C-alpha positions in Angstrom: -1.6 35.4 55.0 -5.4 35.9 54.8 -7.2 38.0 57.4 -10.7 37.7 55.8 -11.2 41.2 57.2 -13.8 43.3 55.3 -11.9 46.5 56.4 -8.9 45.6 54.2 -8.3 48.4 51.7 -5.4 48.4 49.3 -4.5 51.0 46.7 -2.8 51.4 43.3 -1.6 55.0 42.8 0.6 55.4 39.7 1.7 58.7 38.2 0.4 59.4 34.7 3.8 60.3 33.3 4.2 57.5 30.8 2.5 54.2 29.6 1.7 51.7 32.3 4.9 50.0 33.3 5.0 46.2 33.6 6.3 46.5 37.1 3.3 48.6 38.1 1.1 45.9 36.6 2.5 43.4 39.0 2.0 45.8 41.9 -1.6 46.4 40.9 -2.2 42.7 40.6 -0.9 41.9 44.1 -2.9 44.7 45.6 -6.0 43.5 43.7 -5.5 39.9 44.8 -5.0 40.7 48.4 -8.0 43.0 48.5 -10.4 40.6 46.8 -9.1 37.6 48.8 -9.9 39.4 52.0 -13.3 40.7 50.8 -11.9 44.2 50.9 -11.5 47.2 48.6 -9.1 47.9 45.8 -8.9 51.6 45.1 -7.1 53.5 42.3 -6.0 57.1 42.4 -4.0 59.3 40.1 -0.9 60.8 41.6 -0.6 63.8 39.3 1.2 66.3 41.5 3.9 66.5 38.9 1.9 68.8 36.6 4.6 69.3 34.0 4.9 65.5 33.2 1.4 64.3 34.0 -0.7 63.7 30.8 -4.4 62.8 30.4 -3.5 60.2 27.7 -1.2 58.4 30.1 -4.0 58.3 32.7 -6.4 56.9 30.1 -3.8 54.3 29.1 -3.4 53.2 32.8 -7.1 52.9 33.4 -7.7 51.1 30.1 -4.9 48.7 30.9 -6.3 47.8 34.3 -9.8 47.2 32.8 -8.2 45.0 30.1 -6.5 42.9 32.7 -9.7 42.5 34.7 -8.8 44.6 37.7 -12.1 46.2 38.7 -11.6 49.1 41.1 -13.8 50.2 44.1 -15.0 53.7 44.9 -14.3 57.0 43.2 -11.2 57.8 41.2 -9.1 60.4 43.1 -6.8 62.9 41.4 -4.2 64.5 43.6 -4.3 67.6 41.4 -8.0 68.2 42.6 -7.2 67.9 46.3 -5.1 71.0 46.9 -7.5 72.3 49.6 -7.3 69.0 51.5 -3.6 69.1 51.5 -3.4 72.7 52.5 -5.6 72.0 55.5 -3.0 69.4 56.7 -0.1 71.7 55.9 -1.6 74.6 57.9 -2.2 72.3 60.9 1.4 70.9 60.8 2.8 74.4 60.7 0.5 75.6 63.5 1.5 72.6 65.6 5.2 73.4 65.1 5.7 70.1 63.2 6.5 71.8 59.9 7.7 75.2 58.9 8.1 77.6 55.9 11.7 77.7 54.8 13.2 80.4 52.6 15.4 78.6 50.0 18.2 80.6 48.6 19.8 78.0 46.2 19.0 79.1 42.7 15.9 81.3 42.7 14.5 82.5 46.0 11.4 80.5 47.0 9.5 79.4 50.0 9.0 75.7 50.7 7.5 73.8 53.5 9.8 71.5 55.4 8.8 68.8 57.9 10.5 69.2 61.3 12.3 65.9 61.7 12.2 64.6 65.4 15.4 62.7 64.5 14.3 59.4 65.9 14.5 55.7 64.9 11.6 54.3 63.0 11.0 50.6 63.0 8.2 48.9 61.0 7.3 45.4 60.2 7.3 44.5 56.5 5.2 41.4 55.6 8.0 40.4 53.1 11.1 41.7 54.8 10.4 41.4 58.4 11.5 44.1 60.9 13.1 47.2 59.2 14.7 50.1 61.1 15.8 53.5 60.0 17.6 56.3 61.8 15.7 59.3 60.5 18.4 61.8 61.5 20.1 61.5 58.1 16.8 62.6 56.4 17.1 66.1 57.9 14.1 68.4 57.7 12.7 67.2 54.3 10.5 69.1 52.0 6.8 68.3 52.1 5.5 71.1 49.9 6.9 73.3 47.1 4.8 76.1 48.6 1.7 76.3 50.9 -0.5 75.3 48.0 1.6 72.6 46.3 2.4 69.5 48.3 5.1 67.0 47.1 4.5 63.3 46.9 5.5 62.4 50.5 2.7 64.5 52.1 0.0 63.9 49.4 0.4 60.1 49.5 0.2 59.9 53.3 -2.9 62.2 53.5 -4.6 60.2 50.7 -3.9 56.9 52.3 -5.2 58.2 55.6 -8.4 59.7 54.2 -9.1 56.6 52.1 -8.6 54.3 55.1 -5.8 52.3 53.4 -4.8 49.4 55.6 -2.1 47.7 53.5 0.5 49.4 51.3 1.8 46.9 48.8 4.4 48.5 46.6 7.9 48.1 45.0 11.0 47.8 47.1 12.3 51.0 45.6 9.8 52.7 48.0 11.4 51.3 51.2 13.5 54.4 51.6 10.3 56.5 51.5 8.6 54.6 54.3 10.4 56.3 57.3 9.4 59.8 55.9 5.8 58.6 55.5 5.6 57.1 59.0 6.9 60.4 60.5 4.2 62.3 58.7 1.6 59.7 59.7 2.6 60.2 63.4 2.5 64.0 63.0 -1.1 64.0 61.6 -2.2 61.2 64.0 -2.9 58.8 61.2 -2.8 55.0 61.9 0.2 53.2 60.5 -0.7 50.9 57.5 0.8 47.4 57.1 3.7 47.5 54.6 4.8 44.9 52.0 7.6 45.9 49.7 7.8 43.8 46.5 11.0 42.6 44.9 11.9 44.4 41.7 11.3 42.9 38.3 14.6 42.3 36.5 15.8 41.8 32.9 17.6 38.6 31.9 20.9 40.3 32.7 19.5 40.9 36.2 19.4 44.7 35.7 16.3 46.7 36.7 13.8 46.9 33.9 13.8 50.5 32.7 12.6 52.2 29.5 16.0 53.9 29.0 17.8 50.5 28.8 15.0 48.1 27.7 12.8 50.3 25.5 9.1 49.7 25.0 9.3 46.1 26.4 8.8 47.6 29.9 5.3 48.7 29.1 2.0 46.8 29.2 1.1 48.2 25.7 4.1 46.3 24.2 2.6 42.9 25.2 -1.0 43.9 24.3 0.2 44.9 20.8 2.0 41.6 20.4 -1.3 39.9 21.0 -0.8 38.2 24.4 -4.0 37.2 26.2 -4.7 39.3 29.3 -5.3 36.0 31.2 -1.7 34.9 30.3 -0.2 38.2 31.4 -2.0 38.2 34.7 -1.0 34.5 35.3 2.7 35.2 34.4 2.9 38.4 36.4 1.6 36.6 39.5 4.5 34.1 39.3 7.1 36.9 39.3 8.3 36.8 42.9 5.5 34.5 44.2 4.4 30.9 43.8 1.6 28.8 45.3 4.0 26.3 46.8 3.0 23.6 44.3 4.0 22.6 40.7 0.9 24.1 39.2 1.6 27.2 37.0 -1.6 27.9 35.1 -4.2 30.0 36.9 -7.2 32.1 36.1 -7.6 35.4 38.0 -10.3 33.9 40.1 -8.0 31.0 41.1 -5.2 33.4 42.0 -7.6 35.3 44.3 -8.2 32.1 46.2 -4.6 30.9 46.3 -2.6 34.1 46.7 -0.6 34.2 49.9 1.3 37.5 50.4 3.6 35.9 52.9 5.0 33.7 50.2 6.4 36.6 48.1 10.1 36.2 47.7 12.6 38.9 48.8 14.9 38.5 45.7 14.3 40.1 42.4 12.2 38.2 39.8 13.6 37.9 36.2 11.1 38.6 33.4 11.4 35.9 30.8 9.2 36.4 27.7 9.7 32.8 26.6 8.0 31.7 29.8 5.2 34.2 29.1 4.8 32.7 25.6 4.4 29.2 27.1 1.8 30.4 29.6 0.0 32.3 26.8 -0.1 29.0 24.8 -1.6 27.1 27.8 -4.3 29.7 28.1 -5.0 29.6 24.3 -5.6 25.8 24.7 -8.4 26.7 27.2 -10.3 28.8 24.6 -13.1 27.4 22.6 -12.6 26.9 18.9 -14.7 30.0 18.1 -12.8 32.1 20.7 -9.4 30.9 19.2 -10.3 31.9 15.7 -11.8 35.2 16.7 -8.3 35.8 18.1 -6.7 34.6 14.9 -8.6 37.2 12.9 -6.2 39.8 14.4 -3.4 38.0 12.6 -5.3 37.7 9.3 -6.0 41.4 9.3 -2.3 42.0 9.1 -1.7 39.3 6.4 -4.2 39.9 3.6 -3.4 36.6 1.7 -4.4 34.7 4.8 -7.5 36.7 5.4 -8.6 35.7 1.9 -7.6 32.0 2.5 -9.6 31.9 5.7 -12.6 33.4 4.0 -12.4 30.8 1.2 -11.2 27.7 3.1 -11.8 28.2 6.9 -11.5 24.5 7.7 -8.2 24.2 5.9 -6.8 27.3 7.6 -7.9 25.9 11.0 -6.2 22.6 10.3 -3.0 24.4 9.3 -2.9 26.5 12.4 -3.8 23.7 14.8 -1.6 21.0 13.3 1.5 23.3 13.0 1.3 24.5 16.6 1.1 28.1 15.5 -2.4 28.5 17.1 -0.8 28.8 20.6 1.6 31.6 19.6 0.9 35.3 20.3 -0.4 37.4 17.3 3.0 39.0 16.6 4.7 35.6 16.2 1.9 34.3 14.0 2.2 37.3 11.7 5.9 36.9 11.5 5.6 33.2 10.6 2.9 33.8 8.0 4.8 36.6 6.4 7.9 34.3 6.2 5.9 31.7 4.2 5.9 29.2 7.1 2.5 27.8 6.2 2.2 28.8 2.5 2.5 25.1 1.5 -1.0 24.6 2.8 -2.7 27.1 0.5 -0.7 27.0 -2.6 2.0 24.8 -4.1 5.5 26.4 -4.0 8.1 26.3 -6.7 11.7 25.7 -5.8 15.1 24.9 -7.4 16.2 21.2 -7.1 19.5 22.4 -5.5 17.4 23.4 -2.4 16.7 19.7 -1.8 20.4 19.3 -0.8 21.1 19.1 2.9 23.9 21.5 4.0 27.2 20.3 2.3 25.7 17.4 0.5 26.3 17.7 -3.3 25.0 14.3 -4.6 21.5 14.8 -6.0 21.3 11.1 -6.8 21.6 10.3 -3.1 18.7 12.7 -2.4 16.7 11.0 -5.2 17.1 7.7 -3.5 15.8 9.1 -0.2 12.8 10.7 -1.9 12.0 7.4 -3.7 12.3 5.5 -0.4 9.9 8.0 1.2 7.4 7.6 -1.6 7.4 3.8 -1.3 7.2 3.8 2.5 4.5 6.4 2.9 2.4 4.8 0.2 2.1 1.7 2.5 0.5 3.7 5.4 -3.3 3.1 5.3 -5.4 6.2 4.8 -7.2 5.6 8.1 -3.9 5.6 9.9 -2.5 8.8 8.3 -1.4 10.6 11.4 1.6 12.7 12.4 2.8 9.9 14.7 2.3 7.1 12.1 4.2 9.1 9.5 7.1 9.8 11.8 7.3 6.2 13.0 7.5 5.0 9.4 10.3 7.4 8.5 12.3 7.8 11.7 14.5 4.7 11.8 15.6 5.0 8.2 16.3 8.7 8.7 18.4 8.0 11.7 20.5 5.4 9.8 21.0 7.6 6.8 21.4 10.9 8.6 18.3 12.7 9.6 19.2 15.9 7.8 19.9 13.9 4.6 16.5 12.4 4.6 14.2 14.8 6.5 15.4 18.1 4.9 14.7 17.1 1.2 11.4 15.5 2.3 10.4 18.7 4.0 11.5 20.9 1.1 9.7 18.7 -1.4 6.5 19.0 0.6 6.7 22.7 1.5 8.9 24.4 -1.1 10.0 26.6 1.8 13.2 26.7 3.8 11.2 27.7 6.8 8.2 25.4 7.6 7.0 22.8 10.1 8.6 19.4 10.2 7.9 17.0 7.3 5.7 14.7 9.4 3.4 17.6 10.3 3.3 18.9 6.7 2.5 15.4 5.4 -0.3 15.0 7.9 -1.8 18.4 7.0 -1.5 17.8 3.2 -3.0 14.3 3.4 -1.7 11.2 1.8 -2.6 12.0 -1.8 -1.0 15.5 -1.9 2.0 14.2 0.0 2.8 11.5 -2.5 2.1 13.8 -5.4 4.6 16.4 -4.2 7.2 13.8 -3.4 6.8 12.4 -6.9 7.2 15.9 -8.4 10.5 16.2 -6.5 11.5 12.8 -7.8 10.8 14.0 -11.4 12.7 17.2 -10.7 15.8 15.2 -9.6 15.6 12.9 -12.5 
């Protein structure tokens, strides 16, 4: 769906009561894409009517997160806490027109609230994603729209703000569907035009439960993924595919490409499962698009957390680049790179590792003489590969058939251990390629000597 109407205005109005939730990121993204696609406006406002829970640091976190993702906003930033006089004007008129009234509440402490006078009618609206939706508003009763004449609740404030900002499309989570009939009743009472609604499916955990901080911890916040070192381009790309797809097999997009391709009518009704493994893959694909300089500027974040590698990069940048690229680690998020480097995964490349000969044994194998034969065979075979043809593929081709006949673990494990000295490292073909022919044969001969 694309109207190419310059009057399109969408909004992103989170409450600053916690770090930016990953579900809100997807909501902001879809609002941003729809507005930009239609040459319209994407506005942001701060819904801080909950004064007890709203915090300035959460507001700053939200705005910084949107900027990091590349979602530029239009117009001024509204704060509901600064618009009390505006809301009071609407409350006074609703009361004067007999559409709302002051109610003396006696439950708990005595207080006066403002209730909306429910006309008890059926509300039907068309949702872009869900089609026609109807509600009998009778069951809502006369609902509260202000805690007192100077303190509106969410339902009134959001309707007034949308009206005054000229919002044409409200794109939000499906958990707001039940709020829509209240909002439409208030719109009709203040003679505001009805926006077009689109309620997005929820983002679910792998067990198909709703993502929540209580159950899933920090993994529900944008900060969690920023701190792990994911590229903003990767997060935007992945979030776009949660509940939407372009109708093709293509999965890697820039924000600019998404603006062109996004079709709000193709959003699914069912919940979308968040899969970090898929996010890692998409991150890797975006890493491949970076220039060499951009990639290694990114890697410096990793080196800063692992001093030995910061020193290695300073002394031998070309070697470190080769280690990262040939091992495949260069496409992983920073947190995975740090974990692998701290585990010694690539230590073989910057210093020779000592190990006990028993570590050359594969699983339940106890015959060191058998391992010796495999190592000697590897020395003879690899020595025959010409220096000019020393590639990962050529090394694997030379070894694979023999390893398959003798048992891959029996051959490849001692070969990998002899080359890396580590129980956790890349495969032996990759290690041999990184080390080069001379160092590879030298380390295999040292293993031969150790076994003899």
